[in-house]
N, C-alpha and C positions, 0 to 999 in steps of 0.2 A: 965540197960536194954537197948538193942539196939532199936533205934527209927525205926519205920516203914517208909520207904521212900515213899513220896507221888509223885510217878512218874507214868505217864499214857501215853499210846499210843493212839492217836486219828487217825482214818481213815476218810479221807475226800471224798466227792462226786466226786472230780476230780481225784481220785486215789492216791493223795499225802498222806503222813503220817506226823504227828506232834508228837514229843515226848515232854511232858510237865512235869516239876517238880515244886512242890509247897511247898518244905521244908521250905522256907521263906515265910510267909503269905503276905509280902509286895510286892513280885515279882513272876512272872512266868518265869521260865527258859525254853525256847523253843529250840528244835532241829528242824530246818526248812530249807529245801533246802541245807542241808549240813553245815549250819551255826548254831552257838549257839547264842541265843538272850536272853537278860535280859529285860523283860518288867515290868515296875512298875505298881502296881494296881491303877486303876482310879475309880472315883465315878461311880456308876451304880445304876439304879433304882431297878433292880433285877439281881440276879446272880452275877458273879464276872467278871470284865472287866480289862484287862491288855493292855496297848498300849504304843508304842514308835516308832518314825521314820517311820510313815506311815503303821505300822503293828499293828493290833488290834486283840486280842483273847478274846472272850466273852463266858463265860461258864455258862450253866444252867443245873444242874444235870449231865447226861451223855452226853449231847449235847454241842457242841461248834460252834462258828462262827468265821472263820478266814477271816479277811479283809486285803487285801494288796492294799493300795491306789495307789502305784506306778504302779502296774499291772492292776489297775481298776478291781480287782477280789475279790469276796466274795464267800467262799465255806462253806458249812455246814459239820461238822465233828462229829464223835461219838466215844466214848470209851466204852469198854465192862465192 
C-alpha cells in the first residue's frame, strides 16, 4: 500500500511560505527561501522542534514558529 506523504504547506505572517515534509520522524525537510533544508528533531517540552544552523521550526498542532537567528526574525506560520 502506498504511504501517505506527510507534506504540509505553512503560510507565515510575513507572507512567506514553508513546505515541510515529515516522512522521516527524526527530521523535518523544509523548503524555505528556495532552499531545501534538513533539520534534525530536537528536544522540546511540547510540540515538535527541529533546528540546525540558526534555523528553528517548532510545531504545535496546525501552528508553527519559524525562527531565523541570522536574520533576527521569528514568524508564526499556520497550515490548513
